[in-house]
C-alpha positions as CSV (number, residue, x, y, z in Angstrom):
1,M,17.0,11.0,4.4
2,R,19.2,12.1,1.4
3,G,22.7,10.7,1.6
4,A,23.9,11.2,5.1
5,T,21.5,14.1,5.9
6,V,18.2,13.7,7.7
7,L,15.8,16.2,6.0
8,K,12.6,15.3,7.7
9,A,12.0,12.9,10.6
10,S,8.2,12.8,10.3
11,D,7.7,12.1,6.7
12,D,4.5,10.1,5.9
13,K,5.2,7.8,2.9
14,T,1.6,6.7,2.6
15,R,-1.6,8.0,0.9
16,A,-5.1,7.0,1.7
17,L,-6.8,6.2,-1.7
18,N,-10.2,5.7,-0.2
19,D,-11.7,4.6,3.0
20,Q,-10.7,0.9,2.5
21,C,-7.4,1.2,0.7
22,I,-4.0,2.8,1.5
23,L,-0.8,3.1,-0.6
24,A,2.7,3.0,0.8
25,F,5.7,4.0,-1.4
26,S,9.5,4.1,-1.5
27,G,11.9,5.2,-4.1
28,E,13.0,8.5,-5.7
29,A,11.6,11.4,-3.7
30,G,10.0,13.2,-6.6
31,D,8.7,10.2,-8.3
32,T,7.1,8.6,-5.2
33,I,5.0,11.7,-4.3
34,Q,4.0,12.5,-7.8
35,F,2.9,8.9,-8.7
36,A,1.1,8.3,-5.4
37,E,-0.9,11.5,-5.7
38,Y,-1.6,10.7,-9.4
39,V,-3.1,7.4,-8.4
40,Q,-4.9,9.0,-5.5
41,A,-6.5,11.6,-7.8
42,N,-7.6,9.1,-10.4
43,V,-9.2,6.8,-7.8
44,S,-11.1,9.8,-6.4
45,L,-12.1,10.9,-9.9
46,Y,-13.6,7.5,-10.7
47,S,-15.6,7.5,-7.5
48,T,-16.9,11.0,-8.3
49,R,-17.9,10.1,-11.9
50,N,-19.5,6.7,-11.2
51,G,-20.9,7.2,-7.7
52,Y,-19.1,4.2,-6.1
53,P,-15.5,3.4,-5.2
54,L,-13.1,1.0,-6.8
55,D,-12.1,-2.1,-4.8
56,I,-8.5,-2.8,-4.0
57,S,-8.0,-5.4,-6.7
58,Q,-9.2,-2.9,-9.4
59,I,-6.9,-0.2,-7.9
60,A,-4.0,-2.7,-8.1
61,S,-4.7,-3.5,-11.7
62,F,-4.9,0.3,-12.6
63,T,-1.7,1.1,-10.6
64,R,0.2,-1.7,-12.3
65,N,-1.1,-0.6,-15.8
66,E,0.2,2.9,-15.1
67,L,3.6,1.6,-14.0
68,A,3.8,-0.5,-17.1
69,R,2.9,2.5,-19.3
70,S,5.5,4.6,-17.5
71,L,8.2,1.9,-17.9
72,R,7.9,2.1,-21.6
73,S,8.3,5.9,-21.7
74,R,11.4,8.0,-21.7
75,K,10.9,9.0,-18.0
76,P,9.7,6.0,-16.0
77,Y,8.7,6.3,-12.4
78,N,11.3,4.8,-10.0
79,V,8.8,3.7,-7.3
80,N,8.1,0.6,-5.2
81,L,4.7,0.2,-3.7
82,L,2.6,-1.7,-1.2
83,L,-1.1,-1.5,-1.7
84,G,-3.1,-2.6,1.3
85,G,-6.8,-2.6,2.3
86,I,-9.9,-4.6,2.7
87,I,-13.0,-5.6,0.7
88,P,-15.7,-4.4,3.1
89,P,-18.7,-6.5,4.2
90,T,-21.9,-6.6,2.2
91,S,-20.0,-5.5,-1.0
92,T,-19.5,-7.3,-4.2
93,T,-16.3,-8.4,-5.8
94,H,-15.1,-10.2,-8.9
95,N,-12.9,-13.3,-8.9
96,T,-10.5,-11.9,-11.5
97,P,-9.2,-8.3,-11.2
98,T,-10.0,-6.1,-14.2
99,T,-7.2,-4.3,-16.1
100,A,-7.7,-0.6,-16.9
101,S,-6.7,0.6,-20.2
102,S,-7.2,4.4,-20.1
103,A,-5.7,7.2,-18.1
104,T,-8.4,6.8,-15.4
105,P,-9.6,3.6,-14.0
106,S,-12.2,1.9,-16.2
107,A,-15.5,0.5,-15.0
108,P,-15.5,-3.3,-14.7
109,N,-17.9,-3.8,-17.6
110,T,-15.9,-1.6,-20.0
111,S,-12.3,-2.5,-19.1
112,S,-10.0,-4.6,-21.3
113,G,-9.9,-7.4,-18.6
114,T,-12.5,-10.1,-18.0
115,S,-14.4,-10.3,-14.8
116,G,-15.3,-13.6,-13.0
117,P,-18.7,-14.3,-11.3
118,V,-19.8,-11.7,-8.8
119,Q,-19.6,-12.7,-5.2
120,T,-21.2,-11.2,-2.1
121,V,-18.8,-10.5,0.8
122,S,-20.2,-11.2,4.2
123,Q,-17.1,-10.2,6.2
124,A,-14.2,-7.9,5.5
125,I,-11.5,-9.6,3.4
126,P,-7.9,-8.2,3.9
127,K,-5.8,-7.7,0.7
128,L,-2.1,-6.8,0.2
129,Y,-0.4,-6.2,-3.2
130,W,3.3,-5.8,-3.8
131,L,4.3,-3.7,-6.8
132,D,7.8,-2.7,-7.9
133,Y,9.3,-0.2,-10.4
134,L,9.2,-2.9,-13.2
135,A,5.4,-3.0,-13.0
136,S,5.3,-6.4,-11.3
137,V,2.3,-7.0,-9.1
138,V,1.5,-10.0,-6.8
139,E,-0.9,-10.5,-4.0
140,V,1.0,-11.5,-0.8
141,P,0.2,-12.1,2.9
142,Y,3.0,-9.8,4.0
143,A,5.6,-7.6,2.4
144,A,8.4,-5.0,2.7
145,H,10.4,-2.8,0.5
146,G,13.8,-1.2,0.7
147,Y,16.4,-2.0,3.3
148,A,13.7,-3.0,5.8
149,Q,13.0,-6.2,3.8
150,Y,16.5,-7.6,4.6
151,Y,15.7,-7.4,8.3
152,C,11.9,-7.9,8.5
153,L,10.9,-10.6,6.0
154,S,12.5,-13.4,8.0
155,I,10.5,-12.3,11.1
156,L,7.3,-12.0,9.1
157,D,7.9,-15.4,7.6
158,K,8.4,-17.1,10.9
159,H,5.6,-15.5,12.9
160,H,2.8,-14.6,10.4
161,H,-0.2,-16.9,9.9
162,P,-3.3,-16.5,7.9
163,D,-5.7,-16.0,11.0
164,I,-3.6,-13.3,12.6
165,D,-5.5,-10.6,14.5
166,L,-4.9,-6.9,14.9
167,E,-3.2,-7.3,18.4
168,T,-0.9,-10.0,17.2
169,G,-0.1,-8.1,14.0
170,L,0.9,-5.0,16.1
171,K,3.1,-7.2,18.3
172,L,4.7,-8.7,15.1
173,L,5.3,-5.1,13.8
174,R,6.9,-4.1,17.1
175,M,9.3,-7.0,16.7
176,C,10.3,-5.7,13.2
177,S,10.7,-2.2,14.6
178,E,13.0,-3.4,17.4
179,E,15.0,-5.4,14.8
180,L,15.5,-2.3,12.7
181,R,16.6,-0.2,15.7
182,R,19.1,-2.9,16.7
183,R,20.6,-3.9,13.3
184,L,20.0,-1.1,10.7
185,P,23.2,1.0,10.5
186,I,21.3,4.4,10.3
187,D,19.5,6.6,12.8
188,F,16.1,4.8,12.6
189,K,13.3,7.4,13.3
190,G,10.5,5.0,14.0
191,L,7.3,4.0,12.3
192,T,4.0,5.5,11.2
193,V,1.4,2.8,11.7
194,K,-2.0,2.9,9.9
195,V,-4.7,0.3,10.0
196,V,-7.5,-0.2,7.5
197,T,-10.8,-1.1,9.0
198,P,-14.3,-1.2,7.6
199,E,-14.8,2.2,9.3
200,G,-11.8,3.7,7.5
201,V,-8.0,4.3,7.9
202,K,-6.9,4.7,11.4
203,I,-3.5,5.8,12.9
204,I,-2.2,3.6,15.7
205,E,-0.5,5.7,18.4
206,E,0.3,3.0,21.0
207,L,2.9,1.0,19.2
208,G,5.5,1.9,21.8
209,E,7.8,3.8,19.5
210,Q,10.2,6.3,20.8
211,K,8.9,9.9,20.5
212,I,10.9,12.0,18.1
213,V,11.7,15.4,19.5
214,M,11.9,18.0,16.8
215,A,14.2,21.1,17.1
216,P,12.3,24.3,17.8
């Protein structure tokens, strides 16, 4: 939407950064697309150069560093982000995220941050990071940005628990969608639902959303 005009009903405000990480964004139209694709390209470049992907905590550190750099420039990005994904099984991770200090994400042993002991991951660990336009970053169990947070956070706070499974999570998301349809004073167009699994990013089709009929 722009003002009172719906420009595109099927806009996808997410970018898959790799097979285990996805970035959702809101904010100024030009800033969001440009910054999301900038992060996506740098994460892909790191994987190509080094032969292995960044994990989600390292991507969060890099993204926060770029937002902080932008905030101190004359043209800061006006974007709010949700970074979600998993640390896949049989991978290694560091207790403390590293902080990148260059234009592209730095390798863990050359970054300006310090890494904790390396741990072996026996099962997938879900991660979610909340970032805003002031370059704040925090790991959270659930999150929302924009007008949706005024309606959905109370539902998530009441019903979310640490051991939630996919089926229960989709049911909770359906509750949020119904609340937005009922209370949000705009023509709500529905949700695009994506799930990060060890096999990659998947789109969920059966949430029960109303089908949007596009004009021919």
